[in-house]
N, C-alpha and C positions, 0 to 999 in steps of 0.2 A: 574416136570412132571405135566401135566394136566389130571385130571380124568373127565370122561364124564358118566353121568347117563342117560339111556334111558329105559323107561318102556313101554312094549307092551301088548296089550290085543285085541286079535282077529282082528288084523290089520297087518298081517305079511308083505304084500307087501309094505305098507307104511313104516314099520319099516326098511325093507331092503333098500328102497330108502333113508331113513334117514342115514343109515349106509354107503351107497355109498357116500353121500355128506360129511360125516365125513372123510372117506378114502381119498377123493379128497382134503380135507382141511388139511390133516395130514402133507404132505411135510416133513420138518425137525422138526416139532413140536413133542415132545415126548408125546404120548397119551396112557392112559389106559382106555378102555371103558368097563363098566359093563352094560350088557343088561339083564333086568329082564322080562321074559315072565310071565305075571300075571294070570296063569290059563286059557290060551286060550283053545279052543276046539282042538280035536286031529288033524284035518286037518291043522289048523293054526299052531299048534306046529310043525308038520312035515315040513311044508313049511318054517318055520323060521329056524329049525335045518338045513335043506338042504341049505338054503341061507347063513347061518352063516358059514357052513362048507367050503364054497368056497370063503370066504371073504379075503380081502387083508390087513385088519388092523393088525398091528403087535401085539398089546395086546388087545384082545377082550375076555371077559369072559361072557358066556351065562348061566344065572341062570334060572332054570325052577321051578316056583312055582306051587304047585298042585291045589291051589284054587285062586280065585281073591281076594287078600287081600286089594285091594284099592291102589290108587296112593301113598298115604302117606306112607303106610307100605312098599310097594315095593321100593320106593325111599330111605327110611331109610336103608333097607337091602343092597342096592347098595352102599350107602354112607358109611356104616360101613365097607364094604369090601375095599373101597378106602382109608378110614382113617387108616386102618391097614397097608397101604403101606406108608412107611416114605418118599417116593419120591414125593408123591402128595402134592402140595402146594395150588392148587385151584381145585374146582369141578364145572363143567358146567352141569346144568340140561337142558336137551333138549328133547322137546316133540317128540314122535316117528313119529308123522304126520307132522313134520317140516323138512325142508332141508336147510342146510347151503348154502349160496350163495358163489360164488367164492371170495376169499379174506376176507370173513366175519369173520372167526375164527381168522385169523392173526390180523385183525383190532381190534377185541374185546380184544385180549390179549395185544396188544400194548396200547390200551386205559387203560386197568387195570394197566399197568406199569406206565402210566402217572398220575394215581390217586392212589398212594400208601396208602392213608388214607381211601379209600373206600373199604369196605369188601363185598359189594354187587354191582355187575355191571350188568346193563341191556343194551339192545340195541333194535333196531327196528325189529319187526316182521311184515311182510306184507302178504297180502292174496296170496295164491298160485294161485288161479284162476284170480286174479286181482292184479298183483305185484305193481301197483301204489297206492293201497289202504291200509291204515294202518290196521293191525290186532290188534297190541298191542304195546304201547310205555312204557310198565311197568304197575305198579299198581298205581291208584289214590284212596285216601280215602276221601270220601265226607262228608259234614257237617251232613248228615243224618246217619253217622256211617256205611255206606255201601261202601265197596270197589268194584272197577271194573277195567277192562282194561282201561288204560289211552289212550285216543284217540287224545287228543289235547295237544300240547306242552306247552300250558299255564297252564295246570293243574299241581299241585305239584306232584313230584315223591315220592311215599312212598318207593318203592323198585321194583326190577325186577319181572316180571311174572315168575312163575315156569316153563313155557314152554321154557324160554331162560334166564337162571339166572346163573351168575358166582359168586360163593361164595368162600370166603377165608376159608382155613382150620381152622384158628384161630377162626373165627366167629362160624363155625359149632361146634367146640369142646367146646366153651364157652356156646353156647345154650344148648348143651347136659348136660354140668356140672351144669349149673345154674337152668335150667328148667326141667331137666330129660328127655328131648326129643329134636329131631330136628324137623321133621314134626310130627304133632299131628295125630296119627293113628286113633283116634276116629272120625276124619273128613271123613275118607274113601277117598274122593276126593272133590275138589273144595274148594277154600278159604284157603287151607293149606299154600299156598305161601304168602297170605296176613297175615296170622297169624305169619309165620316166619319173614316176613319183619317188622311187628309191634314189635315183641319181640326183634328182633335185634336192632331196633331203640331205644327201651326202655333201652337197655343195653349200648347205646351210640355208636353203630356201624353206619357208614355212608354209603351212596349209591352214585353211579354215573351212568351216562347214555351216551352211544355212539349213537349219533343221525344220524345213517345211517342204512340201511337195512342189517341185518346179516343173517336172515333166512326167508324163505317163509313157511307159515303155512296153512295146509288144514283146521284145526279147528274142534274140538269135534268129531273126527272120531270114538273114542271108545265109546262115550256116545250117539251116534245117531244123533248128530248135532242139531242145532237150540235150542230153549228154551223148551226142552222136559220136561216131568215130572221128569225124573231123574235129570236134571240140576236144575230145579226149587227147588226140594226138598233139594238136598244137598247144592246148592248155598245159599239159604236163611237160612236154619237151621244152616249151618256152619258160615254164616256171623253173626248171633246172637251170637253164641259161641265165635267167634273172638272178637266181641265188649265187651262181658262180661268179657273175660279174660284180655283184654289189655287196655281198656280205663280207665284212672284215674277217680276216682269218681267225682271230680268236673266237668270234661268234660261230663261224663254221665248225670249228673244232668242238666248242662247247655244246652246240645243238646237234652234233652228229648222231647221237643215239636216237633222237626224235626224228631226224631227217631220214635215217635208215628205216626206222619203224614205219614212217609214212609211206615210203616207196615200196616196202614189202607189202603193205596193206593194199596199195594200188595194184600191184601185180596179182595178189591173191584175189581181190575183188573182181577185176576185169578178166583175169585169166580164167577163173572159174565161171565167169559169165559168158564165156565163149569167144573172147577177143584176145586170145593169147598171142596170135600173130601180130595183131595191131600193137599190143603192148611191147612185144619184142622189137618191132620196127621203131617205135617212138623212143625207146631207151637206146637202141643202136644209133639212131640219128642224133639223139641228144649227145651221146658220147663223141660222135664224129665232129660235132660242132664245138666241142670243148676247147680245142686249141685256139680257135678264133675268139671264143668268149674269154679265154684267159688273157689274150692280148688286149682285149678291150678292158678287162679287169685292171690290168696294170696302169692304164691311163686313168681309170675311174678312181682307183685307190690312191694314186699319186696326187690327184687333185682334191681328195676328200678333206673337208674341214670339220665335219661332224665328229665329235669324240666317240670313243667306244661306249661310254656310258650313255651318251645321247642316242646312239644307234639302238641300244637296248630299250629306250623309251618309245621307240617306234613299233615295237613288237607287242602284239596281244599275247599275254603269257600262256593262254590255253593252247593245247595241242593243235586243234583245228576247229572249224565251224561246227557247232553242235548239231544243226539240222542235217548237214551232210553226213556226219558220222552216224546219226540215227538211221538215215536212209541206207548207208552202206551196211550197217549191222542187220537191218531187216532183210536186205538182199542176200547176205551171206548165210544167215541162220534162219530166215523165214521162208526160204525157198523161192524168193522173188528175184530172179536173176535179171540183171540189166543187160539185155542183149539187143 
């Protein structure tokens, strides 16, 4: 049986559309879906309850959280429910603002069967409003130690994005046993999927990718869309924590010039863009969290089986994503500030 995790926050209509796409994909596939509503407001909760009550999925569990605990904690809650079910062999993480395309789920599961040594399977997510445009081809980790949505097939695949990730039961159980966690709940949201992919690769787990569109994605529906203050704060803070936890020391030292250059550029770009206070807060809070991340690092590095050379093969050699760099350059020198 396949388990599916969906987390919803104040986006009930998108969540119900996602569930409809899962129901259409179910066919003869045995599915158990756990939907966590993460402390949505009363009207959104009511709309979701009413929509779920009339659903056709054979096994759908609706969990209502009283507060917004963050994507990481809500996902862990759903994963634990599914891992308690001995029938579940794989778990699919699916963003609530994504919809499976016809035949997408079957293709993904068939690809997983063809890649028995891969415990993380990703696939193409394309934009809902422009189905020919890539939204994410998984996660790429760049030489500046910052992960991002993989947009180019030539970039090395670190692992699947949390919005469309097929994980094996074995991998999730080993992560929990070795590191004391699956998703790191201190992250709240953003980069927690990069952290999981890195920790899994350090433990020797492999990944694979189905190079076809499996889902269409609205994108950042719960966080306001775009590169908002919320996205900037959690994305950069959590990326620093991910790097500190997971990068072997020789790689941290060797990449330090690029890492420093990247964060200087972030301060310059967003400071000049009118968000200096936010930038100050995110780096302050990132530093406050470093002692706890260092303690986690000690456990992660002690259990690492991946060689230093193998770790290098996870990294895309470029400084960072080309499209992002072009946008940042236009904003800095073209007078188009991101405010």
